[in-house]
C-alpha positions in Angstrom: 2.0 17.2 -38.6 2.7 18.8 -35.3 2.0 15.4 -33.7 4.4 13.1 -35.8 6.7 16.2 -35.0 6.8 15.7 -31.4 6.8 12.3 -31.5 9.8 12.1 -33.5 11.7 14.7 -31.6 10.2 12.6 -28.1 11.8 9.2 -28.7 8.1 8.0 -28.7 6.4 5.1 -31.2 2.7 6.3 -30.1 0.7 3.1 -31.6 -2.9 4.8 -33.7 -5.7 5.9 -31.2 -8.1 3.4 -30.8 -10.4 5.7 -31.1 -11.3 9.5 -30.4 -12.1 9.2 -27.1 -8.4 8.2 -26.5 -5.3 10.6 -25.8 -1.8 10.0 -25.2 -0.3 10.9 -22.4 3.6 10.3 -22.0 5.7 9.7 -18.7 9.3 10.4 -18.8 11.5 9.7 -15.3 15.0 10.5 -15.5 17.1 9.4 -12.6 19.3 11.6 -11.3 21.7 9.7 -8.3 23.9 12.8 -7.6 21.0 14.7 -6.6 19.0 12.2 -4.8 16.3 12.9 -7.4 14.2 12.6 -10.1 13.5 14.5 -13.0 10.0 14.2 -14.3 8.6 15.1 -17.6 4.5 14.9 -18.9 3.5 15.8 -22.2 0.5 15.1 -24.5 -1.0 16.2 -27.5 -4.9 15.5 -26.1 -6.3 17.3 -29.0 -8.5 19.2 -26.5 -9.4 16.4 -24.6 -7.7 17.0 -21.5 -8.9 19.7 -19.8 -6.9 20.3 -16.7 -5.1 18.0 -13.7 -5.4 19.0 -10.1 -2.4 16.9 -8.5 -2.1 16.2 -5.0 1.8 17.0 -3.6 0.7 15.6 -0.3 2.3 12.4 -1.6 5.7 13.3 -2.1 8.6 16.1 -2.2 8.2 18.2 -5.4 9.8 21.4 -6.7 10.8 23.4 -10.0 7.4 23.1 -11.3 7.6 24.4 -15.1 4.7 24.3 -17.6 2.9 25.6 -20.4 -0.3 26.6 -20.5 -2.3 27.6 -17.2 -0.5 26.6 -14.0 -0.7 27.4 -10.2 0.3 26.0 -7.1 -2.1 26.7 -3.7 -1.8 24.9 -0.9 -0.7 21.5 -1.6 -2.4 21.5 -4.9 -1.0 21.7 -8.2 -3.8 23.1 -10.8 -2.6 23.1 -14.7 -4.9 23.3 -17.3 -2.9 21.8 -20.5 -2.7 23.6 -24.6 -4.2 21.4 -26.7 -1.0 20.7 -28.3 2.5 19.7 -27.1 1.3 20.1 -23.5 4.0 20.0 -21.1 4.4 19.7 -17.2 8.0 19.3 -16.0 9.2 18.8 -12.1 11.6 17.3 -9.7 10.8 14.8 -7.2 12.9 13.7 -4.1 13.4 9.7 -4.3 14.8 8.9 -1.1 12.7 8.5 1.8 13.1 7.2 5.2 10.2 5.2 6.8 11.5 4.4 10.2 15.2 5.9 11.5 18.0 4.4 9.6 15.4 2.4 7.2 13.9 3.7 4.0 11.2 2.5 2.2 12.6 4.7 -1.1 16.5 5.6 -1.8 18.4 6.3 -4.8 22.3 5.5 -4.8 25.2 5.8 -7.4 24.1 1.8 -8.5 20.7 1.6 -8.2 16.8 3.1 -7.0 13.9 1.6 -5.6 10.9 3.4 -5.1 7.1 3.5 -6.0 5.5 5.4 -8.6 2.9 6.8 -6.5 5.3 8.9 -5.0 7.1 10.1 -8.2 4.0 11.1 -10.2 2.0 12.6 -7.7 -2.3 11.6 -7.6 -4.6 13.9 -10.5 -7.7 14.5 -10.3 -8.8 14.4 -14.4 -10.9 16.7 -15.9 -11.9 15.7 -19.5 -13.9 15.5 -22.3 -16.6 12.8 -21.5 -15.7 9.8 -21.8 -12.5 10.2 -22.7 -9.5 8.4 -21.8 -5.7 8.4 -21.9 -3.4 5.9 -23.4 -0.4 6.0 -20.9 3.1 5.3 -21.4 6.5 5.7 -19.0 9.8 6.2 -20.4 13.2 5.8 -18.2 16.5 7.5 -18.7 18.9 6.2 -16.7 22.8 6.9 -16.0 25.4 5.2 -18.1 25.8 2.9 -16.2 22.6 1.5 -15.5 21.9 -1.9 -17.0 17.6 -1.5 -16.4 14.5 -1.1 -14.8 11.6 -3.3 -13.7 8.4 -2.2 -12.9 4.9 -4.3 -12.6 3.8 -2.7 -15.8 3.9 -4.4 -19.5 7.4 -3.6 -20.7 7.3 -2.4 -24.4 11.4 -2.4 -24.6 14.3 -2.1 -22.5 13.1 1.1 -20.9 9.3 1.8 -22.1 6.4 0.8 -20.4 2.7 0.8 -20.8 0.5 2.4 -17.9 -2.8 0.4 -18.5 -5.3 0.2 -15.6 -8.9 -0.7 -17.2 -10.3 0.6 -13.8 -8.8 4.7 -14.2 -9.9 6.6 -17.1 -6.4 8.8 -16.3 -3.4 6.1 -15.5 -0.1 7.0 -13.7 2.7 5.2 -13.1 1.9 3.6 -10.2 3.2 0.7 -7.9 6.9 -0.2 -7.0 9.9 0.5 -8.9 13.2 -0.5 -8.9 16.2 0.5 -11.6 20.2 0.4 -11.8 22.7 -2.3 -11.7 20.2 -5.7 -11.1 20.1 -9.4 -11.0 16.6 -10.1 -12.5 14.4 -13.6 -12.7 11.2 -14.1 -14.9 9.1 -16.3 -14.6 5.7 -17.3 -16.7 2.5 -18.5 -14.7 0.1 -19.2 -16.5 -1.8 -15.8 -18.0 0.4 -14.1 -15.7 4.5 -12.9 -15.5 6.2 -12.6 -12.7 9.6 -10.7 -12.4 11.8 -10.5 -9.0 14.7 -8.0 -9.1 16.9 -6.7 -6.7 20.4 -5.1 -6.9 23.3 -6.8 -7.8 24.7 -8.5 -4.8 21.3 -8.3 -2.9 20.3 -10.3 0.2 16.8 -11.0 -1.4 17.0 -14.6 -2.5 15.3 -14.2 -6.0 15.4 -17.8 -6.8 13.8 -18.7 -3.1 10.8 -16.3 -4.5 10.8 -17.4 -7.9 10.1 -21.3 -6.2 7.8 -20.6 -3.6 5.2 -18.2 -5.4 6.1 -20.9 -8.7 4.8 -23.9 -6.1 1.6 -22.3 -4.9 0.1 -20.9 -7.9 -1.5 -22.9 -9.4 -4.0 -22.6 -5.8 -4.2 -19.5 -6.4 -5.5 -19.8 -9.8 -7.9 -22.3 -8.3 -9.1 -20.1 -5.8 -9.5 -16.4 -7.0 -9.9 -17.2 -11.3 -8.6 -14.4 -12.0 -4.7 -12.7 -11.6 -3.0 -10.2 -12.9 -0.8 -10.3 -16.1 2.1 -9.4 -14.6 3.4 -8.5 -11.4 6.8 -7.6 -10.0 8.7 -8.3 -6.7 11.2 -5.4 -5.8 13.7 -6.0 -3.0 16.7 -5.0 -1.1 18.8 -5.6 2.3 20.1 -2.8 4.1 19.9 -0.3 4.7 15.8 -0.5 3.2 13.1 -0.7 5.8 12.9 -4.5 7.2 9.2 -5.4 6.2 7.3 -5.9 2.6 4.9 -3.6 1.2 2.1 -4.0 -1.6 1.6 -2.6 -4.2 -0.9 -2.2 -7.1 0.9 -4.7 -9.2 4.1 -5.1 -7.4 5.5 -5.7 -3.9 8.3 -5.0 -2.3 10.1 -7.3 0.2 13.5 -7.0 2.3 16.4 -9.2 1.7 16.4 -11.0 5.1 12.5 -11.8 5.7 12.1 -15.4 5.7 10.1 -16.9 2.8 8.5 -18.5 5.6 8.6 -17.8 8.9 9.1 -20.5 11.9 5.3 -20.4 12.8 3.9 -21.0 9.6 3.3 -17.8 7.7 4.5 -16.3 4.4 5.2 -12.7 4.2 5.6 -13.1 0.4 2.3 -15.0 0.0 0.6 -12.1 2.3 1.6 -9.5 0.3 1.0 -11.5 -3.4 -2.7 -12.2 -1.6 -3.4 -8.2 -1.7 -1.0 -7.9 -5.3 -3.3 -10.3 -6.3 -7.2 -9.6 -4.9 -6.1 -5.9 -4.6 -9.7 -5.6 -1.6 -9.4 -2.5 0.5 -11.4 -2.2 3.5 -13.7 0.7 5.0 -15.4 1.2 8.1 -13.1 0.3 10.7 -12.5 -2.9 8.6 -8.7 -3.4 8.4 -8.9 -6.7 10.3 -10.7 -7.9 6.7 -8.2 -7.1 4.3 -5.3 -8.2 6.6 -6.9 -11.2 7.9 -7.9 -12.6 4.4 -4.4 -11.9 2.8 -2.9 -13.9 6.2 -5.5 -16.5 6.3 -4.7 -17.2 2.7 -0.7 -16.9 3.0 -1.1 -20.2 5.4 -4.3 -22.1 3.7 -2.9 -21.8 0.2 0.6 -23.2 1.2 -1.3 -25.9 2.8 -3.6 -26.4 0.2 0.1 -26.9 -2.4 1.2 -29.6 -0.2 3.8 -26.8 1.1 2.3 -27.3 4.9 0.7 -30.8 6.1 -2.3 -30.5 8.2 -0.3 -31.0 11.7 1.6 -28.2 11.0 -1.8 -26.0 9.4 -3.1 -27.0 13.0 0.1 -25.5 14.9 0.1 -22.2 12.9 -3.7 -21.7 13.9 -2.8 -23.0 17.5 0.3 -20.4 17.8 -2.0 -17.2 16.0 -4.4 -18.4 19.2 -2.1 -18.0 21.4 -0.6 -14.5 20.3 -4.4 -13.1 19.7 -5.3 -14.4 23.4 -1.8 -12.9 24.9 -2.7 -9.6 23.9 -6.7 -10.3 25.1 -8.1 -9.0 21.4 -11.9 -8.8 22.2 -12.7 -6.6 18.9 -11.5 -6.7 15.6 -12.9 -3.5 15.0 -10.2 -0.6 14.4 -8.7 1.5 11.6 -5.6 -0.2 11.4 -5.4 -4.0 12.2 -2.6 -5.0 14.2 -0.8 -8.4 14.2 -2.8 -10.3 17.1 -6.0 -8.5 15.7 -4.8 -9.9 12.6 -3.9 -13.0 13.9 -7.5 -13.0 15.5 -9.2 -12.5 11.9 -7.6 -15.7 10.8 -9.0 -18.0 13.2 -12.1 -16.6 12.0 -12.1 -16.3 8.3 -11.2 -20.8 9.1 -14.1 -21.2 10.8 -16.5 -19.2 8.5 -15.0 -21.6 5.9 -15.9 -24.3 7.6 -19.5 -23.1 8.4 -20.0 -21.9 4.6 -18.8 -25.5 3.3 -20.9 -27.5 6.2 -23.7 -25.3 5.4 -23.8 -25.7 1.2 -22.8 -29.6 1.6 -19.1 -28.4 0.1 -20.4 -26.3 -2.8 -19.0 -23.4 -1.7 -16.8 -21.9 0.7 -14.7 -18.9 1.6 -12.9 -18.9 -1.7 -16.9 -17.6 -3.3 -17.1 -15.0 -1.1 -13.7 -13.3 -2.0 -14.8 -13.9 -5.5 -18.1 -11.3 -4.4 -15.2 -9.3 -2.6 -12.4 -8.9 -5.3 -16.0 -7.0 -7.6 -16.8 -5.0 -4.8 -13.2 -4.2 -4.7 -13.4 -2.1 -1.1 -15.5 -4.2 1.3 -16.9 -3.3 5.4 -17.7 -5.9 7.4 -21.5 -5.3 6.8 -20.8 -6.0 2.9 -18.9 -9.0 3.8 -22.1 -10.6 6.1 -23.6 -9.9 3.2 -21.9 -11.9 0.4 -21.5 -14.7 3.1 -24.8 -14.8 3.2 -25.7 -14.3 -0.9 -23.3 -17.7 -0.8 -24.6 -19.5 1.9 -28.3 -18.8 1.4 -28.8 -17.6 5.0 -27.0 -15.4 7.6 -23.7 -16.2 9.2 -23.5 -17.6 12.7 -19.9 -17.0 13.1 -19.7 -13.6 11.5 -22.3 -12.7 14.9 -19.6 -12.4 16.9 -18.7 -9.5 19.5 -15.8 -9.7 17.9 -17.3 -7.7 15.4 -19.2 -5.3 17.1 -19.0 -1.4 16.3 -18.6 0.4 19.3 -17.5 3.9 19.8 -14.0 3.2 21.6 -12.1 0.3 19.4 -9.7 3.3 17.1 -10.0 5.5 14.6 
């Protein structure tokens, strides 16, 4: 009876739980432009399955915590032991964040808000009953004149979303989000739902984004085999940060970024590769994740017929000049600069040709990427092992001083 009463008061219509090892958790975000903040409520009637949430508060600006059960803040952590029934935690999160002077990677105005859910809901370590999984939902309350909200999660109705990450037992609403007076375009690409959204009057060219992604999408499906059920492209012009950033199921794109740059690369497809493959690197191997994304930004457009063979070669030559001018001699750094990424693209192009030659065109770099997608977080040494698994022998291309792990290669 208490669960039913709580659901009715909260405005949620929670589906029946699949089994006794799942419990509901609801995130409610109220966007308040006047105070430039999000007012967050986390509620759960978990029946004792959720023992503790340990929040890391270093990812945003949080204040005004209120909770039932046991709650304490120590250093940069907030520790909550929620009661078994009617558990409720409330706090405020600052939305606007200046990334560079005069440029913002998150902002709330009287007409719209763009932010990452990661910064509104802090990451948390959950202690639960063995095998228990959260069944999570996100609901927004918007200012009266705002029309809609877009996220990379499955939309249940105008302002309610299902948060479901199969890789985690405790889900939270991560990724890029936008709300306000919006213009939105949608497209169904095979099994994937694409949403492109920006404030009305924005410089983001929504149909240009839709058209470019639609043209390369068949090649994305062929190359990687698996694609997300949904992803969103969220963007705007000034005063947002003049770049592009990917997240788990959405990417941000500044409205003034070209769909394809003069040198034949594409920021849109580069960030799309991060969203689709979700490959990350470790052990001074950022060149790997960034180089793969940039390589496929060129390669997929070529396979789709958007670049001719001659244009593809000119693009690679342009990247070669960039790497040579910056005298790139080692790829193993903490963060991959533009020149290092350019050199990494050339290495992956050579590696793809080696794999095809050694396997009599039975395999390619695509097959290696499949293995990396399964691993998700990959080092240079693991890349070598995956290539050897596909080719049946070590790679000569990867036996290069460019991949030497020295002591002075950065952190």
